N, C-alpha and C positions, 0 to 999 in steps of 0.2 A: 557492655551495653545492656540496657534494661529491655527485657522481653516485652512484647506487645500484650495487650489485655487478652486474657483467655476468653473464649466464647464458651460458656457452659451449654451443653446440649439440653434441649427442653425435655428429652427423654429421661434425663436424670431425675426429673421431679414429677414425671407423669403419674406415678402411684402414690403421690402425697394424698393422705386422707384428711380432708378439711373438716370433717364432722366427727371424726373418731376421738377416742380418749387421749391419744398420744399428742402432746403439744406440737404445734406446727414448727416452732423454732427447733425442737429436738429432731423432727424428721428431715428438716432442711440441713441441719448440722451434721446429721448421721450420713446423709447421702454425699455431702461435700467431703466429709472425712473419708468415706470409702474411695471416692474419686481421687483423692490425694494419695492415699496408701496404695491404690492400684496403679498409680503412675499416669492416670488420665489427665490429672492436673500436676505437671512436673514442677519440681523445685525452681523457684525463680519466676513462674508464671504469675500473672496478676488476675485478680477477680474483677468482674464488673463492679462499678460503684453501687452502693446500697440503693440509690434512687432507681437506677436502670434495672437492677435485679428485681426490686420490689414491683416495678411496673410490669416487667416481662412475665413474672410468675403470678401477679395478681394477689400478692401477699403484703401485708403492711410493712413499712420500713422498720419500725421497732422490732418486729419478729425477725426480719432479716438481720438486723443489727445484733440481736441477741444470739442468733445462730452462728454468726461470724465470730462474736466475742467468745463463745464456747471454744472454738477452734484456736483463737488466739491464746486462750488460757492453757490449752493443751500443747501449745508450741507448734502447731501445724500451719498457722498463719501468722503473719506479722503485719502491723499497720506501720507504714513509713510516710513521714510528712513529705508532701510533694510527689509521691509515687503512688500511694494507694495501699490496697491490701494485697500482700504478696505471699505465695506459697513457700514454705520452708520444709525441711525434712522432719522437723519435730524437735522437741526439747532434748537436749543431750543430758543424760544422767551420768555423772562422773563418779565412779567408785573412788573412795579416798585411797588412792595408791600412787606410787611414784611414776606418774606418766605426765605427759605434757598435754596441753589443751589441743595442740596440733594432732597428737596421736589419738586423742579421744574423738575428735571430729572426723578424722580419717577412718577410724574403726566403725563409726556410726554411719558411713556412706556419704558423708558430706565433703565438699572440697574447700579446705582451708586455705586462706591467704592472709597476708598482713599488710598493714599500711604503717610504715615506720615514721613516727612523729618526731622522735628524738633519737640521736645517735651521737653520743658525745663522751669525752674523757673528762671526768670530774675528780675532785679531791674528796675522799671518803670522809664524811662527817662522823660523829661519835656513833650514831646508830648503825650506819653502814659498816663502819670499821668493826664494830662489835659483832655484827652478823656475819661478816666474812672472815673474821679473825685476822685482820690486817691492822697496821698502825693507822691512827687518824692522819689524814692528809695524803694517804697512799693513792696513786692514780687508779681508778676503776672505771670500767665501762658502763655507762648509764643508757639503757634502752627504754623507750616508751612506744608501744605498738597498739594498734587496734586489730584485733583478730576478727576476721570475717568468715562466715560459713556460707558457701554459695552466695557471696556478695552481700550478705546480711551481717551487720555488726553484732558480735556476741559479747566481746570482752575487751577491756583495756588492760594491757599487760605492761607493768613497769618492773624492770629487772636491773640488778647490779651484779657485775662479774669482776672477778679478781684480775690482776695485771696481765696474766698469761693470755687473756682473751681480748686485750685492747685492739687487736688487728682483725677481729672477726669481720667477715665480709658482710657489709650492710645490704647489698643487692640480694644476697642469698636469703636474708631475713624476710624479704617479701613473699617468698614462695616456700620456705622450709621452716620447720620447727627449730626453736632454739636448742632443745636437747639434741636434736639430729645433728646440728652443726657442732655442738660441744663434744658429742660422742665421736664425731669425725676427727676431732682434735685429740682423741684419746682420753677424754674426760670420762669418769665413771660415776654416775649418780646412784648411790646405793641406799641411801636412807635420807629422810627429810623430816624436819619438824614444820608442822603446818597449823595455822590458826584460822578457823572459818568464822566469819561474822556477817553482819549486814549493816547498811547505813543508807543515807539518802544521797542521791545523785546531785553532784555540783552542776552549775550551768554548763561547764565545759564538757563534763562527762555526759550530760543529757544530750548535748549537741552531737558528740561523737557516736554515742550508742543509739541515737534516735529514740529517746525516752523522754518523759516529762521531767522537768527540773524538780528535784525534791522527791522523785519517785524512788522506790526501793531498788537497792542493788545488793547482790551477794558479794562478799569479799573473801579474799584468801591471802594470807602472808605466809611465805614459805622460805625456809633456808634448806638447801640440798647439800649433802656431804658425799665425799667419795669413800673409797675403801679404807683410806688411812684416817678418816674422820675429819678431813679438811673441808671447809666450806667452799663450794664451787659456784654457788648461785644464791642470790637473795632476791625475792620477788614480792611485789605488792599488787594484787590484781583485783579487778571488780568485774562482775558478770551481770548480764540481764537475767533476771529470775524467771522471766517467761520463756527463755530459751535455754536455760542451764540450771542444773541442780547437782547437789552432791549426795552421794549414797553411802551410808556406813552400815556395816554388819556388826551388830552387838552380840556378844557371847556371855552367858552367865558363867561366872567363875565358881 
């Protein structure tokens, strides 16, 4: 259920300096950011629309819009069609390590859930067979899910699993991470090969992630291997760049 619109306290903006050197949009943005980080505006709550906020504060709508956009760019707010402007916990920065998105969201204090779009047994084509190290035509499990953080869509995850996972419980995929479920089946993900990129969102992806068609998406293609070097998972994922990023540490040799 969507939370009701939050009512921002007038006291939050009482000390705004309308004649000082600091831009008004920055002052508004800073105060909203502090309220979000302090928990006064909890994740999932909604801001008043720009028109109402502009009238209440006596500040121009373009100024309010720019202040809100600053927080959207920081990943603290998200604009959703038909819902308005909603508070989120902030952009998740993922270190390039062998973790799942579920684990990254949980560790950042967000509540991850999934909407399972596809759960089917398919015949591995050449690309999937090569990635998983199975014969072409082998039965594999194909999953396509939307990952949400506090009910906000963050990523579309498409995975292919070898035959031993054909009976993976679909219902558990709604609430648990894929790696969690695989580890419960004694699978061990020890090393992975991953390629990170970017591309434009298709119409379907734009609808699922609540972004503009043709807008930018981060992408990751990953094959995970167990202790014996056998592939146990192949994935093709895309992420909202305003809510997610990758972090890499570079070391001079």
